[in-house]
Structure formats: structure tokens, C-alpha cells
C-alpha positions as CSV (number, residue, x, y, z in Angstrom):
1,M,2.1,-11.8,-0.6
2,D,0.6,-14.2,-3.0
3,K,0.4,-13.7,-6.7
4,S,-3.3,-12.8,-6.9
5,T,-3.0,-10.1,-4.2
6,F,0.0,-8.6,-5.9
7,K,-1.8,-8.5,-9.2
8,N,-4.9,-6.9,-7.5
9,L,-2.7,-4.3,-5.8
10,C,-1.1,-3.3,-9.1
11,L,-4.4,-3.3,-10.9
12,T,-6.0,-1.1,-8.2
13,L,-3.1,1.4,-8.4
14,R,-3.5,1.6,-12.2
15,E,-7.3,1.9,-12.1
16,L,-7.2,4.8,-9.6
17,N,-4.4,6.5,-11.6
18,F,-2.1,6.4,-8.6
19,Q,0.6,4.6,-10.6
20,Q,1.3,4.3,-14.3
21,D,3.9,2.6,-16.5
22,D,7.0,4.7,-16.9
23,R,9.1,4.6,-20.0
24,S,11.7,2.6,-18.3
25,I,9.7,0.5,-15.7
26,C,6.3,-1.0,-15.5
27,V,3.9,-0.8,-12.5
28,E,4.5,-4.4,-11.4
29,E,8.2,-4.0,-11.3
30,A,8.0,-0.7,-9.4
31,V,5.7,-2.3,-6.8
32,C,8.0,-5.3,-6.6
33,I,11.0,-3.0,-5.9
34,F,8.9,-1.2,-3.2
35,L,7.8,-4.4,-1.5
36,F,11.2,-6.1,-1.8
37,T,12.9,-3.1,-0.2
38,N,10.3,-2.9,2.6
39,S,10.1,-6.5,3.4
40,H,13.8,-7.2,3.6
41,T,14.9,-3.7,4.8
42,I,17.9,-3.7,2.5
43,Q,19.8,-0.8,1.1
44,N,19.3,0.9,-2.2
45,R,22.6,-0.4,-3.5
46,V,21.4,-4.1,-3.2
47,I,18.2,-3.3,-5.0
48,T,20.1,-1.6,-7.8
49,E,22.2,-4.8,-8.2
50,T,19.2,-7.1,-8.0
51,F,17.0,-5.2,-10.5
52,Q,19.7,-3.8,-12.6
53,Y,18.6,-0.1,-12.5
54,S,20.5,3.0,-11.4
55,K,20.2,4.2,-7.8
56,E,18.3,7.2,-9.1
57,T,15.7,5.1,-10.9
58,V,15.2,2.8,-7.9
59,S,14.9,5.7,-5.5
60,R,12.4,7.5,-7.8
61,Q,10.3,4.4,-8.3
62,F,10.3,3.6,-4.6
63,N,9.1,7.1,-3.7
64,R,6.4,7.0,-6.4
65,V,5.0,3.7,-5.2
66,H,5.2,4.9,-1.6
67,K,3.1,7.9,-2.3
68,A,0.6,5.8,-4.3
69,I,0.3,3.3,-1.4
70,C,-0.3,6.2,1.1
71,R,-3.0,7.7,-1.2
72,L,-4.6,4.2,-1.5
73,G,-4.6,4.0,2.3
74,T,-6.7,7.1,2.6
75,R,-9.3,5.4,0.4
76,I,-9.3,2.1,2.2
77,I,-8.9,3.2,5.9
78,Q,-11.8,5.3,6.9
79,P,-12.7,6.6,10.4
80,P,-15.6,4.7,12.1
81,N,-19.0,6.2,12.3
82,I,-19.1,7.9,15.7
83,D,-22.9,7.9,15.9
84,A,-23.3,4.2,15.4
85,T,-23.1,2.0,18.5
86,P,-21.7,-1.5,17.9
87,F,-24.2,-4.3,18.3
88,E,-22.2,-6.0,21.1
89,I,-22.4,-2.8,23.3
90,L,-25.9,-1.8,22.5
91,G,-28.2,-2.7,25.4
92,N,-25.4,-4.4,27.4
93,P,-25.5,-3.3,31.0
94,K,-21.8,-3.9,31.3
95,Y,-21.3,-0.9,28.9
96,D,-24.5,1.0,29.6
97,P,-25.1,1.5,33.3
98,W,-28.4,3.3,32.8
99,F,-29.9,0.4,30.9
């Protein structure tokens, strides 16, 4: 993930009130912990050593960001409009035998 995408993700999570700065950790660092854990599939112990936080803090922040990303997904991913026929299919005899 490039720097601008990371900043936009953190900003979006803040603006939608899905994630806020904690007294011990900021949004950017919490998202970084989440992304680092997911991308490298490493254990909580390694993350605690890398970021110098307790296992409980890392676990709590990971879960908070995970919930925020899931909530963000419901806003971004929307079911398609069933009534609308795609342009490529509309009027094409391959897809519409009664045309």
C-alpha cells in the first residue's frame, strides 16, 4: 500500500467515526499494526516486539481496526441494481434469445 492510500484510509476511518485516537495509540499506528499483521501473517508476540506495546494493547487495537474495516466495507461494497441490465447484454441476441 502506498503512502497516499494509507493516509486516505486513516482519514476515512476518522471522518466516519469508525476509528479514533486512543490515549495510548493513534489511528495511523493502529491501522499499521492491523495491516502489518494481516500482510505478513505473523503472531501477536512478534507485533508486540516490533511496536513495543503489550499483547493486550495490540490485540485490542487489531480488533478495533478489524471492526472498522468491516463497517467501512458495508459502505463501499453495495449490491448491484437488479433491475438494471448491463449495456453489453442489452439487445445482444447471445444473451436475449427473444430479441
